[in-house]
N, C-alpha and C positions, 0 to 999 in steps of 0.2 A: 197267817197265824200270829200276827204281831199283837196279840192280846195283852194290853197293858203290861208289857214285858218287864219293865222295871219292878213292878209290884211282885211279879212272880219270882224274879231273881232275889228279891228281898226275902221271900218265903224260903227259897232254896238255901240262902245263906244261913238263916236261922236253923234250918234242918240239918245243915252240915257246916258247923262253925270252923272245922279244920281246913276249909277250902277258901280259895280266893274267888270272889264273884267276878263274872264278866258282865259289865253293865250295858254295853252297847254304846250309845252316844257318850263322848268324853274321850278319855285316853284309850279306852278299850275298843275292840272291834267285834261286832256281831254281824256277820255277813250271811244273808239268806237270799238265795236265788233259785230260779227254776231251770230245769233241764228236761226237754221233751224226750220222748222215746227215740232212740236211734235204731234199735232193732230188738226183736224178741226171737230168740232161737237157742238151740242147745249147743252153746259153746261156752268154754270157761278157760281162757288163756292163763289163768293163775293156777288153779288146782289141777286142770287137765290140759296142759299146754300141748298143742298139736293134735289133740283128739277131736275128730269131727265125725259124728256128733259126740258131745259129752253126755254124761248120764242123765242130767235133768235140765229143764228149761229155765232160762233167765230172762229178765227184762233189763235192758241195758240203756244207759244214757251217756251223753258226752261226745267225744270226738269220733270221727269216722275211721280211725286207725284200728278200731276193734276188730279182732279176727280170732281164729283158733289159737294163734300165737301172737304175742306182742313182745318185740325185742326189748331187752333191758337197756334202754337208751333214752334219749330225749324224745318222748312221744309227741311233743308239740311240733317236732320236725317231720313226723310221719303223717299226721292228720292234716287235712285241708279244710275241715269245717267242724263245727261243734253244735250240738243241740242246746247248749247252755247259753244263758243270756250274758254272762261274762264271756266275751268273744275270744279271749285268750286262754280260756280253760279248755284244753283238749284232753283232759283226764277222762277215764272211763270209770263209771260207778255201776255196779249191778247187784241184783238180788234175785232170789227165787220168785217165781210167779205164784199167785194165789188162784186156787181152783175151788169150785163148788162141786161137791159130790152129792148127787141126787139120791133119793130113796131107791131108785131102780138101779143104782150102781154106776151110772154114767157121770162124766165130768164135763164141766164147762169153765173156761178161763174167766176169772172175774176181771172186768175192765178197770183200768186206773182212770181217775178223773183229775183234772187240774186242781191244784191246791189253792187255798185262799190267796187272792191277789194275783194269781197267775192263770187267769181264765183262758188265755189264748194258747196255753201249752197243749201239746198232744200227749196227754197222760204224763208219764215220766215220773221224775223224782224232784223233790225240793232238797237242796243241798245247803248245809250250814257249815261255816268255818268260824271259830271263835278264838279270841286272844285276849288275855287280861291287860294288855298294854304294849306299848312300843318296846321292842328289844326283849320281850319276855318269852317269845316262842321262835323256833327256827322252822322255817317253811321246809316242806319236803323237797328232796333233791331229784333231779332227773334219774329215772330208773327205779325210783321208790315204788313199792307196792305192798299191800297188806290185806289180810283177811280177818274179819272179826266174827266170833262165835263158831259153833260147830254144827254143821248141817245134819249130823247123825244124832245129835242129842234129842232125847225124847222124855226127859224127866228133869225135875228141879235139881239144881246144883247148889249144894250148901244152903245158904239162906236165900238163894235166888239171885237173879241178875236183871230184875225188872228195871233198874235204873239205866241199864244198857240196851235192853231190847224189850219193847212192849207193844201192845195193841190197844188203841183207844176206841171205845165203842161210842160213836156219836149218837146222841139221843134223839136227833131230829135233823131236818134239812138245814143247809147252810152252816154246817159244822157245829150244830148245837151241842153243847157239852164241852166245848173247847175253852175251858176256864182255868186250866192249870198248865204249867209248862210241861214239855214232853216227859212222859213216864212218871209224873209226880201226882197224878190224880189218884187218890186212894180207892176210888170206886170204879171209875171208868177205864183206868189203865190196868192191864193185866199182862203177865209174862206169857200166858197161854192165850189161845183164841178165846174171845168172849163166848160165854156159855149160851147166850140167847140172841135173838135178832137185834141188830143195831139199825135203828130207823134212819140214821143219817150216813151209814157206811162205817168202815173200819179204817183206822189210820195206823200204819207201822212206823215206829221210830227205832233207829239203830245207831248206837254211839260207838265210835272207834276209840282205841286206847290213845293216851295223850303223852306217852313217854317213849323215847327212842334210845337205842344203845349208842348212837352217834357214829356208827361205822358201817353197818350192814344195810343195804337198800332192800334186802329181802332175806328170808330164811327158808329152810327146807319145808316148814309147815306154814310159812307166810305169816307167822305170829310171834315167834320168839324174839325177833329184833325190836318189837315194841312191847310196852307193858303199861299197866295201870299205876296210878300214884301209890305211894306207901300206904295211905289210908284206905286204899281200895278204889274201885271204879268211881269216877266223878259223875255226879248228876249233871243235867243240862246246864250249861253256862257257868260251871264251876270248874276249878282246876286245883289239883293238890301237888304236894312235893314229890318229885320223881325219885325212884330208888337209885342206889349207887350203881346198880348194873345197867340202868337205862337213864342216864342223868340229863338227857336233852329233852326239854319240853317242846312238844310239837303242837300245832293247832288242834283244837278239838273239832273233829269232823263228825257230823251227824247227817244221816239220810232220813227222809220222811216221804212216805208213799200213802196216797189215799186210794182205797179200794172201794169201788161202788158195789157194795153187797146188797143194795136196796132191792134189786130185782130178784133176790133169792130169799126173801123173808117169808114166803108162803109156808106155813107149818106143814102143809100137806106134802111138800117136797122134802122135808127134813127127815132124818132117820126116825123110824117108828119108836125107838127107845128114848127120843128127845135129845140125844147128844148133838153137839154142834156139827155142821156139815162141811166146814171149810178145811182145806188141805193145801199145804205148800206143794210145789212141783216136785219136791223131793220125796213126796209120799207122807210127809209129816202132818198128822192130824192134831198134834198138841200145840204147835207154835214154838216150842222150846228150841227147835232147830232153825229158827230165823237167823239169817246170816247175811253178810254183805262183803263185797270185794271192791278194792280200790287200786287203780293204777294211776299214779301221778302224771299229769301232762300239762301243767300250767306253763305258759311262755315266759322265759327269762325269770326275772325276779318279781313278777306280777303278784303272786300270792304273798310274798313277804311284804310288798307294798300294802296289800289289803290288811295284813295282820298288824302292821306298824302304823297305819294311817287313820286310826280312830274311825273306821268305816262302819256303816250301819245300813242294813237292808240290801238292796240289789244294785246299788250304785256307789261309786267312790271316786273322788277327784283324781284324775290322771289315769284311771283304769278303764279300758275300752269295754263297751257293752254293745249288744245288738237286741233288736226286738224279736218276739217269737215268730213274726212273719219271715224273718231270715233264718232263725234257728230251726224252724220246722222244715226247712228245705233240706237240711242235712240228714243223711240216712246211710245205712249200711245194707248192702244186698244180702238177702238170706242165702246161706250156703247149705243148709240142711233141708232136704226135701221131705217134709212131713207136714201133716195137718195139725195145727195147734188151736184152731178156732172152731166154734160150734160145739155140739155135743159129741163127746168122745167116749169110746168104750174103755179106754185106759189112758193114763197120763202119758204124755210124750216121753219116749225113752222107756226106761224101766222104773221111773219114779224113784230113783235111788238118791239117797242123801250123800253119796260119795262125791 
């Protein structure tokens, strides 16, 4: 997805003059790398710690320390492998799964496909970390974790949060329509699920807040210890001034998932009323409840090196990497005994947003 990125950043800056652009090559860092699937199951160590199973299904990438509970400690010491190509990133990143609901009321999980330039990945997520320059952001600390968005939301909030959570409707094969930076396309990016068939699939983008209170590694709702800039949520590759309550600027973290919806474009299978047929594993048919969880697990000061090192893409001088042939060997055994594949009469669990 490295579509003439500097041109798009220039567009973003014009649209948001109160922000500082993250340019990529130069003093700034724009890190983009792939993480294959580590497990798909109903666990959520952040929102439902210790609960097995949790209410709804998740797709998870990163280190193999993922479990029903993850201790608030240095996760890089708990994991022994990672599905990410930066081999010292033992973090876990997870989101709800996407399902297709057929006209007859049955459900089928929509498969994830490798993102552009990461063809050897096993599904998974593309992860971005961005920094406007050396010594401008503070990397997350061991034990840090956060949640973005609300899985129970089913309607627009205020003027909307499309800049933070969106779905891109690819207009054809090979990512056709990928002409704007994430969540910036006025036509193909929507905060809700696309209303019609997407000939090239659907891409999810989820941005995390970029300001931290500097003290708490977590909070009771996993959100209050972080915040958006004073001017509001930052669009992709931009960053604003942090509020007094959350003065520490942290890396901009974004997750990107490509869903292969092309096998579900037959109008005969869609609802008779013509409404869109996709639903998150939370039971959300709007898309407003798209959310993501993060547990930090980078080894030592590796992430700080990336943010200070003018790094671009999926490599950086002095930072260890691995190929997908190695990353794909890492996995977590399923602990929830249930069927999640094939045609299902109901969503795994209760399809709850909780």
